[in-house]
C-alpha positions as CSV (number, residue, x, y, z in Angstrom):
1,M,-74.3,21.9,-6.2
2,S,-73.5,25.6,-6.3
3,K,-71.5,25.3,-3.1
4,I,-69.1,22.9,-4.8
5,F,-68.0,25.7,-7.1
6,D,-68.2,28.5,-4.5
7,T,-64.7,29.7,-3.9
8,D,-65.8,31.5,-0.7
9,N,-67.1,28.2,0.6
10,W,-63.7,26.5,-0.1
11,R,-61.8,29.4,1.6
12,E,-64.0,29.0,4.7
13,I,-63.4,25.2,4.8
14,G,-59.7,25.8,4.5
15,A,-59.7,28.5,7.2
16,T,-61.6,26.3,9.6
17,L,-59.3,23.3,9.2
18,S,-56.2,25.5,9.4
19,R,-57.4,27.2,12.6
20,N,-55.9,24.3,14.6
21,K,-53.2,22.9,12.4
22,T,-51.9,20.3,14.9
23,R,-55.4,18.8,15.5
24,T,-56.2,18.8,11.8
25,F,-52.9,17.2,10.9
26,L,-53.2,14.4,13.5
27,T,-56.8,13.6,12.3
28,A,-55.7,13.7,8.7
29,F,-52.8,11.5,9.5
30,G,-55.1,8.9,11.1
31,I,-57.2,8.8,7.9
32,F,-54.1,8.8,5.7
33,W,-52.6,5.9,7.7
34,G,-55.9,4.0,7.7
35,T,-56.3,4.1,3.9
36,A,-52.7,3.4,3.3
37,M,-52.6,0.4,5.7
38,L,-55.8,-1.1,4.3
39,A,-54.6,-0.6,0.7
40,L,-51.1,-2.0,1.5
41,L,-52.6,-5.0,3.3
42,L,-55.0,-5.9,0.5
43,G,-52.4,-5.3,-2.3
44,G,-49.6,-7.0,-0.3
45,A,-51.8,-10.1,0.4
46,G,-52.3,-10.4,-3.4
47,G,-48.6,-10.0,-4.0
48,L,-47.6,-12.6,-1.5
49,R,-50.1,-15.0,-3.1
50,G,-48.6,-14.3,-6.5
51,L,-45.0,-14.9,-5.1
52,L,-46.0,-18.3,-3.8
53,M,-48.1,-19.3,-6.8
54,R,-45.2,-18.2,-9.1
55,N,-43.2,-21.1,-7.5
56,F,-45.8,-23.4,-9.2
57,A,-45.7,-21.6,-12.5
58,G,-45.8,-24.1,-15.4
59,L,-47.8,-26.7,-13.4
60,S,-51.5,-27.2,-14.0
61,T,-53.7,-26.5,-11.0
62,N,-55.6,-29.7,-11.7
63,L,-52.5,-31.9,-11.7
64,G,-52.1,-35.3,-10.1
65,V,-49.2,-37.8,-10.1
66,M,-49.5,-41.5,-9.6
67,W,-46.9,-44.2,-9.2
68,T,-46.8,-47.9,-8.4
69,Q,-46.3,-49.4,-4.9
70,N,-45.8,-52.9,-3.7
71,T,-49.0,-54.9,-3.3
72,T,-50.5,-55.3,0.2
73,V,-52.9,-58.1,-0.6
74,S,-52.1,-61.6,-2.0
75,F,-53.9,-62.3,-5.3
76,R,-53.8,-65.0,-8.0
77,G,-50.8,-66.7,-6.6
78,F,-48.8,-63.5,-6.1
79,N,-47.8,-62.8,-2.6
80,K,-48.3,-59.4,-1.0
81,G,-45.3,-57.2,-1.3
82,S,-44.9,-58.0,-5.0
83,S,-43.6,-55.1,-7.1
84,W,-45.2,-54.2,-10.4
85,L,-45.0,-51.4,-13.0
86,M,-47.5,-49.6,-15.2
87,T,-47.2,-49.8,-19.0
88,E,-48.0,-47.6,-22.0
89,G,-50.9,-49.9,-22.5
90,D,-52.3,-49.0,-19.1
91,L,-52.1,-45.3,-20.1
92,Q,-53.9,-45.9,-23.4
93,A,-56.6,-47.8,-21.5
94,L,-57.0,-44.9,-19.0
95,R,-57.3,-42.4,-21.9
96,Q,-60.2,-44.5,-23.2
97,Q,-62.0,-45.4,-20.0
98,A,-61.4,-42.3,-17.9
99,P,-62.8,-39.4,-19.8
100,Q,-62.1,-37.1,-16.8
101,I,-58.4,-37.3,-17.6
102,E,-57.3,-34.5,-19.9
103,Y,-53.6,-35.2,-20.4
104,I,-51.5,-38.1,-19.2
105,S,-47.9,-39.0,-19.7
106,G,-45.8,-41.9,-18.6
107,L,-42.3,-40.9,-17.6
108,I,-39.0,-42.8,-17.7
109,P,-36.3,-41.1,-15.7
110,A,-32.8,-42.0,-16.7
111,S,-29.3,-40.5,-16.5
112,G,-26.3,-40.6,-18.7
113,T,-23.4,-38.7,-20.3
114,I,-24.5,-36.3,-22.9
115,T,-21.7,-35.3,-25.3
116,R,-21.3,-32.7,-28.0
117,K,-18.0,-32.6,-29.7
118,D,-15.4,-32.2,-26.9
119,K,-17.8,-31.2,-24.2
120,S,-19.8,-33.6,-22.1
121,R,-21.9,-33.6,-18.9
122,E,-23.7,-36.0,-16.7
123,A,-27.4,-35.1,-16.9
124,Q,-30.9,-36.5,-16.6
125,I,-32.5,-38.0,-19.7
126,M,-36.3,-38.1,-19.4
127,G,-38.5,-40.2,-21.6
128,A,-42.0,-38.8,-21.9
129,N,-45.2,-38.6,-24.0
130,A,-46.1,-35.6,-26.0
131,D,-48.6,-34.7,-23.3
132,Y,-45.8,-34.1,-20.9
133,F,-45.3,-30.5,-22.1
134,K,-49.0,-29.8,-21.7
135,I,-48.7,-30.9,-18.0
136,Q,-45.3,-29.3,-17.2
137,L,-45.5,-26.1,-19.2
138,P,-42.0,-25.0,-20.2
139,N,-40.6,-21.6,-21.2
140,L,-39.8,-22.3,-24.8
141,I,-36.7,-20.3,-25.7
142,S,-36.2,-21.5,-29.2
143,G,-37.4,-24.3,-31.5
144,R,-40.3,-26.5,-30.5
145,V,-41.2,-29.4,-28.2
146,F,-41.8,-32.9,-29.7
147,N,-45.3,-33.9,-30.8
148,E,-47.5,-37.0,-31.2
149,S,-45.9,-37.8,-34.5
150,D,-42.4,-37.8,-32.9
151,F,-43.6,-40.0,-30.1
152,F,-45.4,-42.7,-32.3
153,N,-42.5,-42.8,-34.8
154,A,-39.9,-42.9,-32.0
155,E,-38.0,-40.1,-33.6
156,K,-34.5,-39.4,-32.3
157,V,-35.3,-35.9,-31.3
158,G,-35.0,-34.1,-28.0
159,V,-35.7,-30.9,-26.1
160,I,-32.7,-29.6,-24.2
161,G,-32.7,-27.5,-21.0
162,R,-31.2,-24.0,-21.0
163,D,-28.4,-24.7,-18.6
164,L,-27.4,-28.0,-20.3
165,A,-27.5,-26.3,-23.7
166,S,-25.3,-23.4,-22.4
167,H,-22.7,-25.9,-21.2
168,L,-22.6,-28.0,-24.4
169,F,-23.1,-25.3,-27.0
170,G,-22.0,-22.1,-25.4
171,N,-23.4,-19.2,-27.5
172,E,-24.3,-21.4,-30.5
173,D,-27.9,-22.2,-31.3
174,P,-28.5,-25.9,-30.4
175,V,-31.6,-26.2,-32.5
176,G,-30.9,-28.6,-35.4
177,Q,-27.6,-29.9,-34.0
178,F,-27.0,-33.3,-32.5
179,V,-25.9,-34.6,-29.1
180,N,-24.8,-38.1,-28.0
181,A,-27.1,-39.2,-25.2
182,G,-25.8,-42.4,-23.7
183,G,-24.7,-43.7,-27.1
184,V,-27.8,-42.5,-29.0
185,Y,-27.5,-39.4,-31.3
186,V,-30.4,-37.1,-30.7
187,K,-31.3,-34.1,-32.8
188,V,-32.1,-31.0,-30.7
189,I,-35.4,-29.5,-31.8
190,G,-36.0,-27.1,-28.9
191,V,-34.4,-25.3,-26.0
192,V,-36.6,-24.8,-22.8
193,S,-36.2,-23.4,-19.3
194,Q,-38.4,-24.0,-16.3
195,L,-40.9,-21.4,-15.2
196,S,-40.6,-22.1,-11.5
197,E,-38.9,-24.2,-8.9
198,A,-41.6,-26.8,-8.9
199,S,-41.1,-29.6,-11.4
200,I,-42.3,-33.1,-12.3
201,G,-39.4,-35.6,-12.5
202,G,-36.6,-33.1,-12.4
203,S,-35.6,-29.6,-13.5
204,L,-36.1,-28.9,-17.2
205,N,-33.1,-26.5,-17.1
206,D,-30.6,-29.3,-16.9
207,M,-32.4,-32.1,-18.6
208,L,-32.7,-33.7,-22.1
209,T,-36.3,-34.8,-22.7
210,V,-36.9,-37.3,-25.5
211,P,-40.0,-39.3,-26.6
212,S,-40.2,-42.3,-24.3
213,T,-40.6,-44.6,-27.3
214,T,-37.2,-43.5,-28.5
215,L,-35.7,-44.2,-25.1
216,R,-37.3,-47.6,-24.9
217,R,-36.1,-48.6,-28.3
218,A,-32.6,-47.3,-27.9
219,W,-32.0,-48.8,-24.4
220,G,-34.3,-51.8,-24.6
221,L,-36.5,-50.7,-21.7
222,G,-39.7,-52.4,-22.9
223,D,-43.0,-50.6,-22.3
224,K,-42.7,-50.0,-18.6
225,V,-43.7,-46.6,-17.1
226,Y,-42.1,-45.5,-13.8
227,F,-44.4,-42.7,-12.7
228,T,-47.3,-40.9,-14.3
229,P,-48.4,-37.2,-14.1
230,F,-51.8,-36.4,-15.4
231,T,-54.3,-33.5,-15.4
232,L,-58.0,-33.6,-15.0
233,K,-60.6,-31.8,-17.0
234,P,-62.2,-28.7,-15.3
235,G,-64.8,-29.7,-12.7
236,H,-63.3,-33.1,-11.9
237,K,-61.4,-34.1,-8.8
238,L,-58.9,-36.9,-8.2
239,A,-61.2,-38.6,-5.7
240,E,-63.8,-39.4,-8.3
241,V,-61.2,-40.7,-10.8
242,K,-59.3,-43.0,-8.4
243,P,-61.9,-45.8,-8.6
244,I,-61.8,-45.7,-12.4
245,I,-58.0,-45.8,-12.4
246,K,-58.0,-48.7,-9.9
247,R,-60.6,-50.7,-11.9
248,V,-58.6,-50.3,-15.1
249,I,-55.3,-51.2,-13.5
250,C,-56.6,-54.2,-11.6
251,A,-58.2,-55.6,-14.9
252,R,-54.7,-55.5,-16.5
253,H,-52.5,-56.6,-13.7
254,P,-52.6,-59.4,-11.0
255,I,-53.7,-57.0,-8.3
256,S,-56.5,-57.5,-5.9
257,P,-59.4,-55.0,-6.2
258,D,-59.3,-54.8,-2.4
259,D,-55.7,-53.6,-2.4
260,E,-56.0,-49.9,-1.4
261,H,-52.2,-49.2,-1.4
262,C,-51.0,-50.6,-4.7
263,I,-51.0,-47.1,-6.3
264,G,-49.6,-44.0,-4.7
265,Y,-51.0,-40.6,-5.5
266,M,-50.1,-36.9,-5.1
267,D,-53.0,-34.6,-5.5
268,V,-51.4,-31.3,-6.5
269,A,-54.9,-29.8,-7.1
270,E,-55.7,-30.3,-3.4
271,Q,-52.5,-28.6,-2.4
272,F,-53.4,-25.6,-4.7
273,Q,-56.8,-25.4,-2.9
274,Q,-55.1,-25.4,0.5
275,V,-52.9,-22.5,-0.7
276,E,-56.0,-20.7,-2.0
277,G,-57.6,-21.2,1.4
278,L,-54.6,-20.0,3.2
279,F,-54.5,-16.8,1.3
280,L,-58.2,-16.3,1.6
281,A,-57.6,-16.3,5.4
282,V,-54.7,-13.9,5.0
283,S,-56.9,-11.6,2.9
284,L,-59.6,-11.7,5.5
285,L,-57.1,-10.9,8.3
286,A,-55.7,-8.0,6.2
287,L,-59.2,-6.7,5.7
288,F,-59.9,-7.0,9.5
289,V,-56.7,-5.2,10.5
290,G,-57.2,-2.6,7.8
291,A,-60.8,-2.1,8.9
292,G,-59.7,-1.5,12.5
293,T,-57.3,1.1,11.4
294,L,-60.0,2.7,9.2
295,L,-62.4,2.8,12.2
296,A,-59.8,4.6,14.2
297,G,-59.5,7.2,11.5
298,I,-63.2,7.6,11.3
299,I,-63.5,8.1,15.0
300,G,-60.9,10.8,14.7
301,V,-63.1,12.6,12.1
302,G,-66.1,12.4,14.4
303,N,-64.2,13.8,17.3
304,I,-62.8,16.8,15.3
305,M,-66.3,17.5,14.0
306,W,-67.6,17.6,17.6
307,I,-64.9,20.0,18.6
308,I,-65.5,22.2,15.5
309,V,-69.2,22.4,16.4
310,K,-68.4,23.3,20.0
311,E,-65.9,26.0,19.0
312,R,-68.2,27.5,16.4
313,T,-71.4,27.5,18.4
314,T,-71.6,31.3,18.5
315,E,-70.9,31.5,14.7
316,I,-73.5,28.9,14.0
317,G,-76.0,30.9,16.1
318,I,-75.3,34.0,14.1
319,R,-75.7,32.2,10.8
320,R,-79.0,30.8,12.0
321,A,-80.1,34.4,13.1
322,I,-79.4,35.9,9.7
323,G,-81.4,33.2,7.9
324,A,-79.1,30.2,7.3
325,R,-81.3,27.1,6.7
326,P,-80.7,23.9,8.8
327,S,-79.5,22.2,5.6
328,D,-76.9,24.9,5.1
329,I,-75.5,24.2,8.6
330,I,-75.4,20.5,8.0
331,M,-73.6,20.9,4.7
332,M,-71.1,23.3,6.2
333,I,-70.1,20.8,8.9
334,L,-70.2,17.8,6.6
335,S,-68.2,19.4,3.8
336,E,-65.4,20.1,6.2
337,G,-65.2,16.4,7.3
338,M,-65.6,15.2,3.7
339,V,-62.8,17.4,2.4
340,L,-60.5,16.3,5.2
341,T,-61.4,12.6,4.6
342,A,-61.0,12.9,0.8
343,V,-57.6,14.7,0.8
344,A,-56.1,12.4,3.4
345,G,-57.7,9.3,1.9
346,I,-56.4,10.0,-1.6
347,A,-52.9,10.7,-0.2
348,G,-53.0,7.4,1.7
349,I,-54.0,5.4,-1.4
350,S,-51.4,7.2,-3.5
351,F,-48.7,6.3,-0.9
352,A,-49.8,2.7,-0.9
353,T,-49.8,2.5,-4.7
354,I,-46.3,3.8,-4.9
355,I,-45.0,1.3,-2.3
356,L,-46.8,-1.6,-4.0
357,A,-45.4,-0.5,-7.4
358,L,-41.8,-0.4,-6.0
359,A,-42.3,-3.9,-4.5
360,E,-43.6,-5.2,-7.8
361,K,-40.7,-3.7,-9.7
362,M,-38.2,-5.2,-7.4
363,L,-39.8,-8.7,-7.4
364,T,-40.6,-9.0,-11.1
365,D,-38.8,-11.9,-12.7
366,P,-37.9,-11.7,-16.5
367,V,-39.3,-15.2,-17.1
368,K,-41.9,-15.7,-14.3
369,G,-43.3,-12.2,-14.6
370,G,-44.7,-10.0,-11.9
371,A,-45.8,-11.1,-8.5
372,G,-49.1,-9.1,-8.3
373,F,-48.2,-6.3,-5.8
374,N,-50.8,-3.9,-7.0
375,L,-54.0,-2.1,-6.0
376,P,-56.8,-2.5,-8.6
377,F,-58.5,0.8,-9.4
378,G,-61.8,-0.6,-8.3
379,T,-60.4,-1.6,-4.9
380,A,-58.8,1.8,-4.5
381,M,-62.1,3.5,-5.3
382,A,-64.0,1.2,-2.9
383,I,-61.6,2.1,-0.1
384,L,-61.9,5.8,-0.7
385,V,-65.7,5.7,-1.1
386,T,-66.0,3.7,2.1
387,F,-63.8,6.1,4.0
388,M,-65.8,9.1,2.7
389,T,-69.1,7.5,3.5
390,L,-68.1,6.6,7.0
391,G,-66.5,9.9,7.5
392,S,-69.7,11.6,6.4
393,L,-71.7,9.5,8.8
394,A,-69.2,10.3,11.6
395,G,-69.8,14.0,11.0
396,L,-73.6,13.6,10.6
397,I,-74.3,13.6,14.4
398,P,-72.3,16.7,15.1
399,S,-73.8,18.5,12.1
400,I,-77.3,17.6,13.3
401,K,-76.4,18.9,16.7
402,A,-75.2,22.1,15.1
403,M,-78.5,22.4,13.2
404,K,-80.5,22.3,16.4
405,I,-78.6,25.1,18.1
406,K,-81.0,28.0,18.8
407,P,-79.7,31.3,17.6
408,I,-80.3,33.2,20.9
409,E,-78.6,30.4,23.0
410,A,-75.7,30.2,20.6
411,I,-75.1,34.0,20.7
412,N,-75.1,34.0,24.4
413,D,-72.8,31.0,24.7
414,K,-69.5,31.7,26.3
């Protein structure tokens, strides 16, 4: 411990490493580049994953979507190829009989002219349940989204997209004002924008979303549902819920239980798992490439330690002759390798951290947030400790060789 605070010891280490500046620089650069590459690869892999996952911001990772398809089996007098639609009653039955489902919303996509005073625009009008905004999470700019009470009472309220609101209202606050949506006056209760490019049924930015009960009553659409997004509770997968959905639907519609294609599904949760698997592979590849670069740096440390021992054979012999203990010789050689590894490793990690911080700043979105180009402190310390440990091991064999040098042979060495 006393050698750590011994200034003469530090001067000696500095003098030894500076004796051959080119060799020391090249070895240090190998360590610097190894730590920097490993840190950049690990931090960059996390950032790339964040960029991709940011495109799905606002969507639940346990999301599924289902829609109706023409029947493929004749049943109860209905020929195969018959079309059918789900109803709100079906959704209510699924809520009761499929406890694995967390949120579910039937959607009615429509379009029409939305007018406010002298301004108008053709836009999508989406009818949805209150659960819709728990499945497709919006960026709420002002006001609120509609709730269960608005849905059951068929209130003439709506949530307007940011771009549509900007066109119709300019710089005015739309909340509390009315728009004419296809002949129906709707009170705007909230302004939203979309968190990502991915959406369910259309972009929230250019859409007016109203309770589906309001849209049915105003336009005489009955209780039909055109497609249905839903989320599953944690720990459940779509594969285990499909049979329940099928059983409930077949009990309420003239559809054969043997018809495997009457309902179409999109398993977004499975796609998320595929993305996670892809980036696990990318992270492993980054770790493999970084480890190879790290190994090259460690080999460089071992080589320079061998050379230092060879060059200092006479000096080591003199030290042994005047009473230096074997442990002193080992610590002398190891400390030089550890100092070189620590300084170059810290420089490499610092360089990588700066590059990742610049990338994060450039790719941060005001709404979506950062991408995740960063190097956690724990990861940085793990890289540095790994380098120093392997660097010490690389210098251990040369230091043991130095310890075994006999004083008389070393003094006579030419």
